[in-house]
C-alpha positions, -999 to +999 in steps of 0.1 A: +351+180-025+325+180-051+292+164-039+278+137-057+241+126-060+243+094-076+265+072-057+279+042-069+250+020-054+222+043-061+235+043-096+233+002-105+200+005-082+190+030-111+204+007-140+182-021-126+151-007-127+164+006-160+172-028-175+139-045-161+117-015-178+137-022-213+129-058-205+092-054-198+087-032-224+105-056-250+087-085-242+053-066-244+058-058-279+072-090-290+044-109-274+015-092-267-001-127-254+011-120-222-020-094-219-044-122-228-064-127-198-064-089-186-095-074-170-088-038-178-103-031-216-080-011-232-069-022-263-038-040-274-030-012-299-028+010-267-008-013-247+021-016-276+022+019-274+029+026-238+052+000-245+069+013-273+073+049-251+085+031-225+117+012-242+124+050-258+126+059-220+142+027-210+172+034-236+173+075-231+177+067-192+205+039-199+224+069-219+215+097-194+225+074-164+262+070-183+261+106-189+258+112-153+284+091-144+308+108-167+297+141-156+268+148-131+251+180-137+218+195-125+201+191-162+210+155-164+197+145-129+164+167-133+165+140-167+166+113-147+139+122-124+119+135-152+120+098-168+113+080-135+083+104-129+071+089-161+080+051-154+062+057-118+030+073-141+031+045-168+038+014-142+010+029-116-014+030-145-005-010-155-009-021-119-037-001-102-052-008-134-047-042-133-033-046-169-023-083-157+000-102-176+026-129-172+056-105-165+034-080-134+058-092-109+080-072-125+059-045-132+052-043-093+086-042-091+099-014-114+073+007-098+083+001-060+118+008-064+113+037-091+089+055-064+118+051-038+142+058-059+125+089-069+121+102-031+156+096-023+170+112-051+148+141-050+154+148-018+192+144-021+190+171-051+168+196-034+198+190+001+224+203-024+205+228-046+230+255-033+255+239-050+241+223-081+214+249-092+214+289-099+188+307-119+197+335-143+176+361-160+166+336-190+146+318-168+106+319-179+095+320-145+064+331-147+054+319-182+062+283-172+035+287-145+006+299-164+013+271-187+011+247-163-022+260-146-037+264-179-023+221-187-042+216-155-076+238-157-077+223-195-074+181-188-089+182-155-122+195-168-122+173-194-120+143-170-137+154-138-166+164-162-163+121-177-160+112-143-191+131-130-213+120-156-205+084-151-206+081-113-233+105-106-253+114-137-255+076-154-246+061-120-225+038-136-189+022-129-157+037-139-132+014-161-104-002-153-089+019-183-098+049-169-073+049-136-051+074-158-077+103-147-074+092-111-038+093-113-040+128-136-064+144-108-050+127-072-014+134-077-001+149-112-026+179-110-016+184-075+019+187-079+016+207-110-001+235-090+026+228-064+052+232-087+035+265-105+028+282-069+063+272-052+080+285-092+061+317-090+072+322-053+109+322-068+114+288-040+139+262-056+119+229-048+093+245-072+119+253-100+134+212-097+097+202-100+087+223-129+121+207-147+111+173-137+073+173-148+084+189-177+103+162-192+071+137-178+050+158-204+074+158-234+076+118-227+038+111-217+019+128-243+036+111-275+028+079-256-010+087-260-003+098-294+013+067-306-012+045-288-039+065-305-024+061-336-017+025-336-057+022-327-061+041-362-038+018-379-057-012-367-095+000-362-093+028-390-106+050-365-091+071-330-101+066-296-100+106-290-083+127-320-092+160-301-069+150-273-044+140-294-040+171-311-043+187-275-014+165-266+005+176-300+000+208-288+013+203-254+041+180-265+053+208-284+050+237-260+064+219-231+094+212-253+102+248-265+094+256-226+124+227-215+143+243-239+138+276-224+143+258-186+177+247-195+192+284-204+177+294-173+194+270-148+235+272-146+257+247-126+278+268-105 
């Protein structure tokens, strides 16, 4: 009997999360007045860039879920988890960064449902990985591990430096728009290091995490770039052009590695 990871109930729950994401993102793009009373000092142009990418992710996730329903494969499940990882990261930033808006209750709903669906689906995938996943000689184990470590070291240095200067040397507050740095340093980067270590040790859970985090990275970096481009169009200045360049390089390299990753995993 074929193992099914996404049953009917989980499928409809994922569809619900996806449709809520599309609704909230679309509403935010159409009417940015919903963000008028937020405490977060992030610009409306940056928020619009995030909403644009969230809308694209929502559409792609919907298509991916339909493809999974038709034919469930390891790669489609990993891509689904990668999309969920992005949604969790982005809506955690919205909720904990207090980007309050008219639809904030829906932001909280998307975040809560996404976290538990992610954990549940990841657990099911890992438990059935012997059926779904095998690794061939094309899998770039060492190269991906090194790439993850480089990303973590590079971006961690930039973010830790800013936090240290603000809290120790300047003795000032950390703005709510900087919540993403806390997410990175406390949750995302440790997850990437754990994935890298497990991956190099040939642990199957590490291989799964690598794929999920590659997808999440490919999506997140363009969100940063698009937000800054919109800011430039309206303000004639970039927020951080140097980081945009780094983000573009990371996106391209992540996409290349994901192509090799795809070739390196096979369904049994």
